[in-house]
N, C-alpha and C positions, 0 to 999 in steps of 0.2 A: 073674337072667341065667343062661342055660344054656350050658355050655361043651362043645364037642366035643373029641375026642382031638387033632385038629389044632390047635385053639385053644390047648390046653395044651402041645402039643409045640413049637410055634414059639418061644416064649421060651427054652426049654431048648436049642434048636438054634442060637440066635443069640447074638452077643456081648452081654454085659451092657449094659443101658440102664436106668438108675435110674428114669426116668419110666415106662417100659413096665412094669417090675416093680411099682412102686407102684400103678399103675393096675390091673394084674392082681390084686394082693392085695386091693385095695379092692373090685373087682368080684366076685371069687371069694368073698370072705367078707362082702360087704355092709358094708364098713368105710368108705365114703366120708365119713360124718359124723364119724368118729373120726380122720381124717387131719389133721395140722397143716398150716396154710397154708404155713409154712416149716419144714422139718425142723430139729430142735434138734441142733446139732453135739455130738458126743461126742469127748472128747480121745483122742489116741493112747495106747495101752498097749504093754507089751512084746510082746503077742500080735497087735496090729493097728496099722494106720496111721490110726486114728480112724474115725469113722463118723457116723451120725445116727439120732436117734429120730424115727420118721416119724409116730407116733400110736398109737392103740389102738382096739380094739373089744371089745364084750361078746358072748359066744356066747349062743345061745338058752337054755342052762342056767345063765347067770349068771357064767361065767368070763371074766376079763379077759385079753386077748391083746395083747401089745405088738408093734409093728412096728418093726424096726430095720434099718439097713444098715451093713455094715462094709467097710472097705477093707483087703484082705489082700495082702501082698507075694506076688508070683507064686510058686506052689508051696509057700508056707510052711505051709499047712494039712497038706499031705502029708508035709513034712519034720519037722514038730513032733509031739510026742505030745499037745499041747494040742488039744482038740477045739473045735468050734463052740459046744458047750454052755458051755464055760468062758468064752467071750467074752461070753455073754449073762448068765451067772450073777449078776454084780453088779447088773444092771438088773432082775432079777426081784424085788429088794427094793423096787422102786417099786410094789408091790402088783399085779403081773401074775402070773397063774397059768401063763402060757406065753409063748413069743416066736417070731415068725417073722422070719427073718433072711436075706434074700438077701445075697450077698456078691460082690464083684468081685475077681478075681485078676489 
């Protein structure tokens, strides 16, 4: 599937909608086959209010990329020194080389 600038601009200019983002990630990266039928819930941590593991896909060069969604309290990413990378770091141990993580604030 080919995406235009307006195709990619719309999700960033709109309020977060989990279904739309999951579909965009799947279409953009060709990950439809790697998506879970039901996202696997992730427990809350001190840095977030929980989230979900959406699935994974393998890149053309054989790297595994995990797809995650996190629920972040409004403004907390900006107020805290913890970065988004710290939210995903524990899950990279699940044998993924990278992670894509849309979040809602």
